[in-house]
N, C-alpha and C positions, 0 to 999 in steps of 0.2 A: 616471588615476583611473577609467577606464571599467570597468564591471562587466557581467557577463552570466551567464545560465544557460540550459541547454538546456530547451526547452519541449516538443519532440516530435521523434521520430526517423522519422516516417512521413508527412510532408506531401507533398501533390501541388501542384506549382506550374506555371503556365503564363505565359511571358514571350514577347516577340517572337522570341527566338532558338529557342524550342521548349518542349516539355512535359517535366517531369521528375517522377519518383515517389520516394518514400521519401527526401525531403529532410529535412535536419536544420534544425529552426526554433529559433532562440535569441531570447531577450528581452534587450536590452541597454540600460544606462542609465548616467549619470554623476551621482553624488551631488551634485556641485558644479553641475550644470545640471539641476534636476529636470524641466524641460520636454522634455529631449531623449531620449525613450525610443523604441525602435524594434524591430521584428522583423526578423531577417535569416534568409534561407533559402539553404542550401548543398546543391549537388547533387553526388553522388559522381562523381569524375573531372573535374568542372568547377570547383567552387568556389562563390563567392557569385554567385547568380543574381537575387536579389530583396531589396530593403530596403524596409520600409514603416513610416512614422511611426505610432506608437500614437495613436489618437484624432484622426488627421488624414488628409488625402488625399495627402500627399507620398509619393512612391515612386520608387525607382531600379530599373531593369529591365535585364537583360542582353539586349543587341540583336545582338551579334556577337562572334566570337572571331577575332582576327587571329593567324595562325600564321606 
């Protein structure tokens, strides 16, 4: 039931792993759980680097990539 839409194609993001430019920012929600809205940021060649709860302080940041 999760839904989402692209909000931006050119976001700059800084996380413990590093800095990224031109990230895709999405807005995601679930109609069955109205309080679970978040922004997600995706970097080219890496994938998901940051998740932030809308209206809250919760976030998940990329800290390392294990190869």
